[in-house]
VOPAGU-2260 file (C-alpha; in pm, 1 decimal, decimal comma):
REM VOPAGU-2260
SITE   aa  ch    i         X         Y         Z
SITE  MET   A    0   13620,2   14247,9    7406,1
SITE  VAL   A    1   13632,1   14082,4    7048,9
SITE  LYS   A    2   13751,2   14303,8    6756,6
SITE  MET   A    3   13625,2   14231,6    6372,2
SITE  ALA   A    4   13667,8   14385,0    6069,9
SITE  ILE   A    5   13422,9   14393,1    5753,4
SITE  MET   A    6   13570,0   14428,6    5418,2
SITE  GLY   A    7   13269,2   14612,2    5198,8
SITE  HIS   A    8   12953,5   14762,6    5281,3
SITE  GLY   A    9   12714,6   14681,4    4964,0
SITE  THR   A   10   12366,3   14487,5    5046,5
SITE  VAL   A   11   12545,6   14154,4    5281,9
SITE  GLY   A   12   12838,3   14379,2    5455,9
SITE  SER   A   13   12562,2   14631,4    5554,4
SITE  GLY   A   14   12377,2   14315,4    5700,8
SITE  VAL   A   15   12668,9   14182,2    5876,4
SITE  TYR   A   16   12672,4   14502,5    6043,4
SITE  GLU   A   17   12376,5   14511,3    6128,4
SITE  VAL   A   18   12272,2   14149,3    6265,5
SITE  PHE   A   19   12579,8   14267,6    6534,9
SITE  GLU   A   20   12416,9   14546,6    6624,3
SITE  MET   A   21   12046,0   14376,2    6654,7
SITE  ASN   A   22   12182,8   14095,1    6839,8
SITE  ALA   A   23   12440,3   14216,9    7040,3
SITE  ASP   A   24   12325,0   14135,5    7377,9
SITE  LYS   A   25   12235,8   13741,9    7253,8
SITE  ILE   A   26   12606,9   13718,1    7034,2
SITE  ALA   A   27   12795,8   13837,4    7384,3
SITE  ARG   A   28   12609,7   13569,0    7616,6
SITE  VAL   A   29   12701,8   13340,5    7322,9
SITE  LEU   A   30   13050,1   13420,8    7310,2
SITE  GLY   A   31   13149,2   13516,8    7683,7
SITE  GLU   A   32   13232,0   13874,7    7579,2
SITE  PRO   A   33   13073,4   14156,0    7358,1
SITE  VAL   A   34   13172,4   14244,8    6976,7
SITE  GLU   A   35   13334,8   14563,5    6839,5
SITE  ILE   A   36   13304,5   14663,3    6483,3
SITE  LYS   A   37   13592,3   14840,2    6464,9
SITE  TYR   A   38   13657,5   14927,3    6079,2
SITE  VAL   A   39   13446,0   14857,6    5751,5
SITE  LEU   A   40   13630,6   14903,2    5433,0
SITE  ASP   A   41   13520,9   15047,7    5168,5
SITE  LEU   A   42   13584,9   15330,7    4903,4
SITE  ARG   A   43   13224,1   15495,0    4933,3
SITE  ASP   A   44   13113,3   15763,8    5138,9
SITE  PHE   A   45   12898,4   15662,5    5405,7
SITE  SER   A   46   12988,7   15940,7    5681,9
SITE  ALA   A   47   12631,2   16001,2    5735,9
SITE  LEU   A   48   12563,1   15689,0    5873,6
SITE  PRO   A   49   12531,9   15647,2    6272,0
SITE  TYR   A   50   12872,0   15432,1    6244,0
SITE  GLY   A   51   12995,1   15642,2    5955,1
SITE  HIS   A   52   13325,6   15687,1    6190,3
SITE  LYS   A   53   13434,8   15307,2    6170,6
SITE  PHE   A   54   13501,5   15338,2    5749,0
SITE  ILE   A   55   13785,5   15326,1    5599,6
SITE  THR   A   56   13958,3   15323,3    5271,2
SITE  ASP   A   57   14289,6   15153,0    5338,6
SITE  PHE   A   58   14291,4   14787,3    5352,8
SITE  SER   A   59   14657,5   14811,8    5540,2
SITE  VAL   A   60   14490,8   14906,6    5849,2
SITE  ILE   A   61   14315,1   14637,0    5873,3
SITE  GLU   A   62   14568,9   14428,3    5765,9
SITE  ASN   A   63   14835,7   14580,3    6084,1
SITE  ASP   A   64   14610,5   14583,4    6382,3
SITE  PRO   A   65   14693,5   14343,2    6599,9
SITE  GLU   A   66   14345,3   14379,0    6782,7
SITE  VAL   A   67   14128,7   14287,2    6495,4
SITE  THR   A   68   14132,8   13893,5    6539,3
SITE  VAL   A   69   13809,5   13816,2    6305,5
SITE  VAL   A   70   13755,2   13975,4    5922,4
SITE  ALA   A   71   13443,5   13959,7    5705,6
SITE  GLU   A   72   13487,6   13951,4    5349,0
SITE  VAL   A   73   13168,8   14060,1    5142,9
SITE  MET   A   74   13306,9   14246,6    4879,2
SITE  GLY   A   75   13274,3   14018,5    4623,6
SITE  GLY   A   76   13471,4   13877,5    4309,8
SITE  VAL   A   77   13829,0   13771,9    4301,4
SITE  GLY   A   78   14062,0   14076,5    4266,8
SITE  ALA   A   79   14043,2   14301,0    4565,8
SITE  ALA   A   80   13888,4   14013,5    4760,3
SITE  TYR   A   81   14113,6   13788,7    4688,6
SITE  GLU   A   82   14428,1   13957,5    4757,7
SITE  PHE   A   83   14298,8   14141,5    5111,1
SITE  THR   A   84   14167,4   13779,6    5215,2
SITE  ARG   A   85   14505,7   13606,0    5162,7
SITE  ARG   A   86   14685,8   13884,9    5311,3
SITE  CYS   A   87   14461,2   13880,0    5649,0
SITE  LEU   A   88   14531,6   13507,2    5659,1
SITE  LEU   A   89   14901,0   13584,4    5667,3
SITE  ALA   A   90   14863,4   13818,1    5929,6
SITE  GLY   A   91   14691,4   13583,6    6129,5
SITE  LYS   A   92   14345,0   13686,8    6109,1
SITE  SER   A   93   14022,0   13446,2    6050,5
SITE  VAL   A   94   13824,5   13565,5    5727,6
SITE  CYS   A   95   13440,2   13453,8    5663,6
SITE  THR   A   96   13303,3   13472,0    5358,6
SITE  SER   A   97   13001,8   13481,4    5131,0
SITE  ASN   A   98   13199,7   13515,1    4832,4
SITE  LYS   A   99   13123,6   13190,5    4655,2
SITE  GLU   A  100   13331,6   13262,3    4317,7
SITE  LEU   A  101   13647,3   13337,5    4524,8
SITE  VAL   A  102   13578,7   12962,7    4746,9
SITE  ALA   A  103   13529,5   12804,2    4416,7
SITE  THR   A  104   13838,6   12948,3    4225,3
SITE  ARG   A  105   14072,5   12996,7    4507,5
SITE  GLY   A  106   13968,4   12827,4    4846,2
SITE  GLU   A  107   14226,5   12568,1    4820,1
SITE  GLU   A  108   14503,9   12807,4    4826,2
SITE  LEU   A  109   14305,5   13022,0    5107,0
SITE  LEU   A  110   14220,8   12739,5    5344,8
SITE  GLN   A  111   14591,8   12589,3    5320,6
SITE  ILE   A  112   14769,9   12959,9    5379,1
SITE  ALA   A  113   14461,1   12953,5    5673,9
SITE  ALA   A  114   14626,0   12611,7    5785,0
SITE  GLU   A  115   14973,4   12718,3    5772,8
SITE  LYS   A  116   14910,5   13031,7    6001,4
SITE  GLY   A  117   14653,7   12831,5    6244,7
SITE  VAL   A  118   14338,1   13042,8    6142,3
SITE  ASN   A  119   13990,7   12970,2    6004,4
SITE  TYR   A  120   13857,6   13075,6    5656,0
SITE  LEU   A  121   13498,8   12977,8    5688,8
SITE  PHE   A  122   13230,5   13034,9    5380,5
SITE  GLU   A  123   12879,7   12904,7    5527,5
SITE  ALA   A  124   12688,9   13177,9    5335,5
SITE  SER   A  125   12896,4   13060,1    4992,0
SITE  VAL   A  126   12616,4   12815,1    4941,8
SITE  GLY   A  127   12299,9   12866,4    5065,1
SITE  GLY   A  128   12249,8   13229,8    5167,7
SITE  GLY   A  129   12099,6   13191,7    5547,0
SITE  ILE   A  130   12045,4   12784,6    5459,0
SITE  PRO   A  131   12297,6   12586,3    5693,7
SITE  ILE   A  132   12502,3   12338,2    5467,5
SITE  ILE   A  133   12879,4   12343,7    5513,6
SITE  ARG   A  134   12880,1   12261,4    5894,6
SITE  PRO   A  135   12609,2   12004,1    5814,1
SITE  LEU   A  136   12828,9   11842,9    5566,1
SITE  LEU   A  137   13160,5   11904,6    5771,1
SITE  GLN   A  138   13008,1   11762,4    6087,7
SITE  CYS   A  139   12642,9   11657,1    6133,9
SITE  LEU   A  140   12708,3   11431,1    5823,6
SITE  ALA   A  141   13034,8   11383,2    5878,7
SITE  ALA   A  142   13036,7   10994,0    5889,7
SITE  ASN   A  143   12893,8   10975,8    5548,2
SITE  GLU   A  144   13036,6   10885,9    5244,9
SITE  PHE   A  145   12833,6   11127,2    4991,6
SITE  ASN   A  146   12637,1   10931,4    4719,0
SITE  GLU   A  147   12483,7   11266,2    4562,8
SITE  ILE   A  148   12403,0   11642,7    4606,8
SITE  CYS   A  149   12161,5   11816,5    4412,4
SITE  GLY   A  150   11993,5   12098,0    4482,5
SITE  ILE   A  151   11820,2   12434,0    4323,1
SITE  LEU   A  152   12085,1   12667,6    4398,6
SITE  ASN   A  153   12003,9   13009,6    4304,4
SITE  GLY   A  154   11681,5   13218,9    4367,0
SITE  THR   A  155   11655,7   13394,0    4092,7
SITE  THR   A  156   11615,2   13142,7    3832,4
SITE  ASN   A  157   11387,7   12969,7    4059,0
SITE  TYR   A  158   11195,4   13229,8    4038,7
SITE  ILE   A  159   11192,9   13326,1    3669,4
SITE  LEU   A  160   11059,1   12965,3    3643,6
SITE  THR   A  161   10799,2   12991,3    3914,0
SITE  GLN   A  162   10670,8   13279,4    3711,4
SITE  MET   A  163   10665,2   13074,5    3414,0
SITE  ILE   A  164   10524,3   12759,5    3589,0
SITE  HIS   A  165   10203,0   12868,4    3754,9
SITE  ASN   A  166   10154,4   13275,4    3573,9
SITE  GLY   A  167   10231,9   13143,8    3239,5
SITE  VAL   A  168   10481,2   13422,8    3194,9
SITE  SER   A  169   10729,2   13447,0    2940,6
SITE  PHE   A  170   11114,1   13426,4    2985,3
SITE  GLU   A  171   11189,7   13743,8    2930,7
SITE  ASP   A  172   10857,3   13924,5    3105,6
SITE  ALA   A  173   10972,9   13674,9    3419,9
SITE  LEU   A  174   11315,8   13786,1    3407,9
SITE  HIS   A  175   11201,0   14141,1    3401,2
SITE  GLN   A  176   10980,1   14150,4    3671,4
SITE  ALA   A  177   11263,3   13957,6    3889,7
SITE  GLN   A  178   11504,1   14276,0    3828,5
SITE  LEU   A  179   11184,6   14500,5    3921,0
SITE  ASN   A  180   11211,3   14277,9    4219,8
SITE  GLY   A  181   11582,6   14280,8    4298,3
SITE  TYR   A  182   11578,1   13916,5    4274,7
SITE  ALA   A  183   11837,0   13990,0    3909,8
SITE  GLU   A  184   12151,9   14215,9    3864,4
SITE  LYS   A  185   12086,4   14455,1    3564,6
SITE  ASP   A  186   12338,2   14185,2    3405,0
SITE  PRO   A  187   12189,2   13848,5    3495,1
SITE  THR   A  188   12396,3   13633,5    3278,0
SITE  ALA   A  189   12562,3   13433,0    3602,4
SITE  ASP   A  190   12258,1   13356,8    3721,1
SITE  ILE   A  191   12046,2   13281,3    3409,7
SITE  GLU   A  192   12332,9   13064,4    3253,3
SITE  GLY   A  193   12389,9   12852,4    3574,7
SITE  HIS   A  194   12733,7   13021,7    3657,5
SITE  ASP   A  195   12629,1   13129,9    3975,2
SITE  ALA   A  196   12475,7   12754,1    4051,4
SITE  CYS   A  197   12792,2   12608,2    3886,3
SITE  ARG   A  198   13056,8   12749,5    4188,9
SITE  LYS   A  199   12785,8   12680,8    4434,3
SITE  ILE   A  200   12807,2   12303,1    4314,3
SITE  CYS   A  201   13156,0   12299,3    4309,1
SITE  ILE   A  202   13231,1   12397,8    4651,2
SITE  LEU   A  203   12981,5   12103,1    4807,2
SITE  ALA   A  204   13191,9   11883,0    4576,9
SITE  ASP   A  205   13483,5   11998,6    4698,7
SITE  LEU   A  206   13396,6   11956,1    5033,9
SITE  ALA   A  207   13194,3   11607,4    5000,9
SITE  PHE   A  208   13526,1   11418,3    4769,4
SITE  GLY   A  209   13796,0   11603,6    4887,1
SITE  ASP   A  210   13940,3   11743,4    4595,7
SITE  LYS   A  211   13883,4   12035,2    4372,9
SITE  PHE   A  212   13617,7   12026,9    4112,8
SITE  ASP   A  213   13741,6   12379,6    3895,4
SITE  PRO   A  214   13394,6   12602,6    3771,7
SITE  GLU   A  215   13540,4   12632,7    3419,3
SITE  GLN   A  216   13570,5   12248,7    3357,2
SITE  VAL   A  217   13209,9   12154,9    3523,7
SITE  ALA   A  218   12927,2   12138,0    3258,7
SITE  CYS   A  219   12739,7   12458,0    3271,5
SITE  GLU   A  220   12384,3   12515,9    3109,2
SITE  GLY   A  221   12094,9   12796,5    3191,6
SITE  ILE   A  222   11747,2   12852,3    3147,9
SITE  SER   A  223   11738,3   13109,8    2909,8
SITE  HIS   A  224   11624,5   12853,8    2628,0
SITE  ILE   A  225   11337,4   12752,4    2827,8
SITE  THR   A  226   11012,6   12792,6    2671,8
SITE  LEU   A  227   10615,4   12794,0    2757,5
SITE  GLU   A  228   10552,4   12533,1    2560,4
SITE  ASP   A  229   10829,5   12326,8    2789,5
SITE  VAL   A  230   10672,7   12407,5    3054,9
SITE  ALA   A  231   10329,7   12298,4    2965,4
SITE  ASN   A  232   10511,0   12005,4    2807,1
SITE  ALA   A  233   10649,9   11897,3    3130,0
SITE  ASP   A  234   10329,6   11999,1    3334,4
SITE  LYS   A  235   10145,6   11687,8    3066,9
SITE  LEU   A  236   10450,1   11484,9    3217,9
SITE  GLY   A  237   10353,6   11490,1    3592,8
SITE  CYS   A  238   10639,0   11703,2    3610,2
SITE  VAL   A  239   10802,5   12078,9    3666,6
SITE  ILE   A  240   11117,8   12228,8    3529,3
SITE  LYS   A  241   11407,4   12296,6    3762,5
SITE  LEU   A  242   11766,5   12440,8    3701,4
SITE  LEU   A  243   11977,0   12192,9    3946,6
SITE  GLY   A  244   12306,1   12189,6    4063,9
SITE  ARG   A  245   12442,6   11807,3    4078,1
SITE  THR   A  246   12741,6   11638,6    4191,9
SITE  VAL   A  247   12686,3   11223,6    4189,3
SITE  ARG   A  248   12990,2   10982,2    4357,5
SITE  CYS   A  249   13102,5   10706,0    4123,1
SITE  ASP   A  250   13218,7   10363,7    4191,6
SITE  ASP   A  251   13537,1   10451,1    4084,9
SITE  GLY   A  252   13577,9   10735,2    4302,5
SITE  THR   A  253   13479,6   10977,6    4050,2
SITE  ALA   A  254   13221,7   11219,9    4045,5
SITE  TYR   A  255   13003,2   11406,4    3796,4
SITE  ALA   A  256   12953,7   11736,2    3876,1
SITE  TYR   A  257   12734,8   12005,6    3642,3
SITE  VAL   A  258   12450,2   12215,9    3598,4
SITE  ALA   A  259   12132,5   12200,9    3372,5
SITE  PRO   A  260   11763,5   12244,5    3413,2
SITE  HIS   A  261   11574,6   11884,8    3425,3
SITE  LEU   A  262   11184,1   11821,9    3405,6
SITE  ILE   A  263   11118,5   11682,5    3806,2
SITE  HIS   A  264   10855,8   11484,8    3933,5
SITE  LYS   A  265   10574,0   11669,5    4078,5
SITE  GLU   A  266   10618,9   11423,4    4364,8
SITE  SER   A  267   10986,8   11534,8    4412,4
SITE  PRO   A  268   11006,3   11745,4    4746,8
SITE  LEU   A  269   11258,1   11985,0    4545,5
SITE  ALA   A  270   10924,6   12055,0    4272,2
SITE  ALA   A  271   10774,3   12216,6    4584,2
SITE  VAL   A  272   11006,8   12454,7    4603,4
SITE  GLU   A  273   10921,3   12787,7    4428,2
SITE  ASP   A  274   10980,7   13168,8    4407,9
SITE  VAL   A  275   11346,5   13261,7    4556,6
SITE  PHE   A  276   11378,5   12943,3    4758,8
SITE  ASN   A  277   11657,8   12711,2    4770,2
SITE  ALA   A  278   11665,2   12315,7    4843,4
SITE  ILE   A  279   11987,1   12117,8    4871,8
SITE  MET   A  280   11930,0   11744,3    4902,6
SITE  VAL   A  281   12220,4   11562,5    5028,5
SITE  ASP   A  282   12216,2   11145,3    4991,3
SITE  GLY   A  283   12441,3   11046,8    5245,0
SITE  ASN   A  284   12514,7   10603,2    5282,9
SITE  ALA   A  285   12436,2   10594,7    5626,4
SITE  THR   A  286   12179,4   10880,8    5691,5
SITE  GLY   A  287   11998,3   10837,5    5325,1
SITE  GLU   A  288   11871,3   11142,3    5175,8
SITE  VAL   A  289   11821,5   11449,2    5398,5
SITE  MET   A  290   11679,6   11826,3    5245,4
SITE  PHE   A  291   11815,8   12149,9    5355,5
SITE  TYR   A  292   11588,1   12458,7    5273,4
SITE  GLY   A  293   11522,2   12814,7    5321,1
SITE  LYS   A  294   11627,9   13116,7    5148,4
SITE  GLY   A  295   11941,5   13121,9    4990,0
SITE  ALA   A  296   12000,0   13492,0    4931,5
SITE  GLY   A  297   11863,2   13815,4    5122,1
SITE  LYS   A  298   12045,0   14083,1    5276,1
SITE  LEU   A  299   12010,9   13976,2    5662,7
SITE  ALA   A  300   11955,8   13588,7    5589,5
SITE  THR   A  301   12300,5   13585,6    5453,3
SITE  ALA   A  302   12475,1   13817,0    5672,6
SITE  SER   A  303   12318,8   13590,0    5952,9
SITE  ALA   A  304   12525,7   13322,8    5781,9
SITE  VAL   A  305   12860,3   13530,7    5776,0
SITE  ALA   A  306   12792,4   13660,9    6139,4
SITE  ALA   A  307   12724,1   13301,0    6282,5
SITE  ASP   A  308   13103,8   13146,7    6067,2
SITE  MET   A  309   13237,6   13512,2    6281,6
SITE  MET   A  310   13165,9   13365,1    6576,1
SITE  ASP   A  311   13242,6   13001,5    6519,8
SITE  CYS   A  312   13580,9   13161,3    6463,5
SITE  VAL   A  313   13601,6   13345,2    6773,0
SITE  GLU   A  314   13496,8   13055,6    6953,4
SITE  HIS   A  315   13754,5   12828,7    6734,1
SITE  ALA   A  316   14027,2   13069,2    6791,8
SITE  THR   A  317   14290,9   12826,5    6954,8
SITE  GLN   A  318   14156,1   12480,2    6747,7
SITE  ARG   A  319   14106,4   12584,6    6421,4
SITE  ARG   A  320   13774,4   12430,8    6211,4
SITE  ARG   A  321   13961,2   12157,9    5968,2
SITE  ILE   A  322   13831,6   12242,6    5634,9
SITE  PHE   A  323   14027,2   12171,8    5348,2
SITE  TRP   A  324   14040,3   11997,1    4973,5
SITE  GLY   A  325   14279,4   11920,9    4693,1
SITE  ASP   A  326   14407,7   12127,2    4431,7
SITE  GLY   A  327   14241,4   11886,2    4157,6
SITE  SER   A  328   14551,2   11684,0    4066,9
SITE  LYS   A  329   14297,5   11388,6    4128,3
SITE  ASN   A  330   14128,4   11492,2    3851,9
SITE  LEU   A  331   13782,8   11319,3    4007,4
SITE  LEU   A  332   13551,4   11504,5    3778,1
SITE  ARG   A  333   13411,3   11295,0    3528,6
SITE  PRO   A  334   13286,0   11344,6    3180,0
SITE  LEU   A  335   12951,2   11409,6    3178,3
SITE  ASP   A  336   12940,7   11147,1    2863,2
SITE  THR   A  337   12867,3   10799,9    3033,1
SITE  LEU   A  338   12647,0   10965,9    3281,3
SITE  GLN   A  339   12293,4   10765,2    3212,5
SITE  SER   A  340   11914,3   10980,7    3255,0
SITE  ALA   A  341   11597,0   10958,0    3074,7
SITE  TRP   A  342   11536,5   11246,6    2867,5
SITE  TYR   A  343   11279,5   11503,8    2738,0
SITE  VAL   A  344   11282,3   11559,7    2368,2
SITE  ARG   A  345   11046,5   11851,0    2169,8
SITE  PHE   A  346   11142,5   11774,4    1854,7
SITE  LYS   A  347   10971,2   11906,0    1478,3
SITE  GLY   A  348   10974,1   11675,9    1248,4
SITE  THR   A  349   10822,6   11283,2    1192,9
SITE  ARG   A  350   10690,8   11001,3    1401,2
SITE  GLN   A  351   10905,6   10747,7    1225,9
SITE  ALA   A  352   11228,4   10988,1    1255,7
SITE  ILE   A  353   11157,8   10996,6    1630,4
SITE  GLU   A  354   11108,3   10600,1    1664,1
SITE  ASP   A  355   11407,3   10533,0    1444,0
SITE  ALA   A  356   11598,4   10750,0    1639,1
SITE  LEU   A  357   11523,6   10723,8    2002,0
SITE  PRO   A  358   11446,0   10455,4    2306,6
SITE  VAL   A  359   11052,6   10615,3    2313,8
SITE  GLU   A  360   10914,3   10595,5    2663,3
SITE  SER   A  361   10591,6   10771,4    2581,1
SITE  LEU   A  362   10500,1   11000,0    2272,8
SITE  ALA   A  363   10291,6   11288,4    2240,2
SITE  GLU   A  364   10178,8   11508,8    1964,1
SITE  PRO   A  365   10060,7   11827,9    2129,1
SITE  THR   A  366   10043,2   12039,4    1838,2
SITE  PRO   A  367   10076,8   11920,7    1420,8
SITE  GLY   A  368   10446,3   11841,3    1366,4
SITE  VAL   A  369   10547,0   11865,2    1678,0
SITE  LEU   A  370   10633,9   11585,3    1899,5
SITE  VAL   A  371   10719,5   11547,6    2277,5
SITE  VAL   A  372   10882,0   11247,5    2380,6
SITE  ARG   A  373   11008,6   11095,7    2692,0
SITE  THR   A  374   11327,3   10850,8    2664,2
SITE  ARG   A  375   11446,7   10548,3    2813,8
SITE  ARG   A  376   11763,9   10585,2    3003,9
SITE  LEU   A  377   12009,4   10686,4    2788,1
SITE  SER   A  378   12402,2   10842,0    2865,1
SITE  THR   A  379   12484,2   11218,4    2748,6
SITE  ALA   A  380   12707,3   11095,3    2499,3
SITE  GLU   A  381   12429,6   10844,5    2321,7
SITE  MET   A  382   12180,6   11159,9    2327,3
SITE  GLN   A  383   12409,3   11407,6    2181,0
SITE  ALA   A  384   12451,6   11137,3    1894,1
SITE  LYS   A  385   12091,3   11085,8    1863,9
SITE  ILE   A  386   12046,5   11451,3    1886,9
SITE  ALA   A  387   12252,3   11524,9    1558,4
SITE  ARG   A  388   12066,5   11233,8    1368,0
SITE  LEU   A  389   11749,0   11391,9    1454,1
SITE  ASN   A  390   11857,8   11720,7    1325,6
SITE  GLU   A  391   11917,8   11561,3    1000,9
SITE  GLY   A  392   11555,2   11538,3     895,4
SITE  GLY   A  393   11429,7   11753,0    1164,5
SITE  LYS   A  394   11498,9   11976,8    1459,9
SITE  VAL   A  395   11554,1   11914,2    1793,4
SITE  CYS   A  396   11383,5   12230,1    1986,9
SITE  ALA   A  397   11478,4   12136,8    2340,5
SITE  ALA   A  398   11638,1   11812,1    2524,9
SITE  MET   A  399   11636,0   11810,3    2884,5
SITE  ARG   A  400   11751,2   11536,9    3156,5
SITE  MET   A  401   11463,2   11387,2    3314,7
SITE  LEU   A  402   11535,1   11267,8    3747,3
């Protein structure tokens, strides 16, 4: 019998336990032996649960029990979660996690320890919840050089934008609805300002290009400034607004990585991804574009990915998964200054000012004194300079990339 432990009994942690209980027979058939969750680590009192006797509050019990070979870290954050993960790996135990913040910020260190100790550190659930993406990148698409990875990586922001697009709900009201439905936290900053998506695109870039992309250095813009006016203007341009995480490989081996709202054409597969669903588009030089779609969060969907990683650790106990990336010393992150895009601009001012400043592809005046422009391709640096120029005689109310 395989003995495992779960660190954390929140939404995902309780889901991991439920998956192993619910599918115990199937899991035993796949592994050739049954699985026992021996311990659940949490400081709160869960003694009333049917498995309340499994709860412990002292991490060292897990650390020092040689029977426990695989541990799920579903605590979140980079404090105790980092320390407990590191110590589990040093103790020769494989660790599986959904903790995107920890993987994005300390993943290279933890993977190095895992390699030295001959164990696994797996994190399928850290990017797409229940959507398989890490393993396909490492296995199914392993023969490819990756040209670009682009996706809707946060279900909360996608839900908010869907409400704005289809129901004409303001950003503030859509956020409140997301909180009532349990899609957004009481403090939604990590979601609506793009930090959650930023951590996820960094993990994907780490895997795709082999070196660390630090979330602190990656440009990150959220959706809190988007108005119903922008949503309506996008519709008239045949587009919808989506928050995208994107990384693009350059000819010299560097890569852009960033998070920002984009206007994307309604014909794009990403345009049809709505509510809390996520989608990730991967462009390989052999496969071309492939897309992974599904619920990017949720109790059982995320727990399913964690549980599958834990099973993988059992099956690869003697021949560990080869996952690694560098410490960032290759400096692969390319500044966004040179990234070329067409742009959507909403401007309060004169037509002459716009035509003098921007290479206009199309121009409309939906309300008197407000001009909506689609530009030809400009670099980020060029666009920033032109915005500064326009603001001298008017006001740029919004500027977003078009994809």
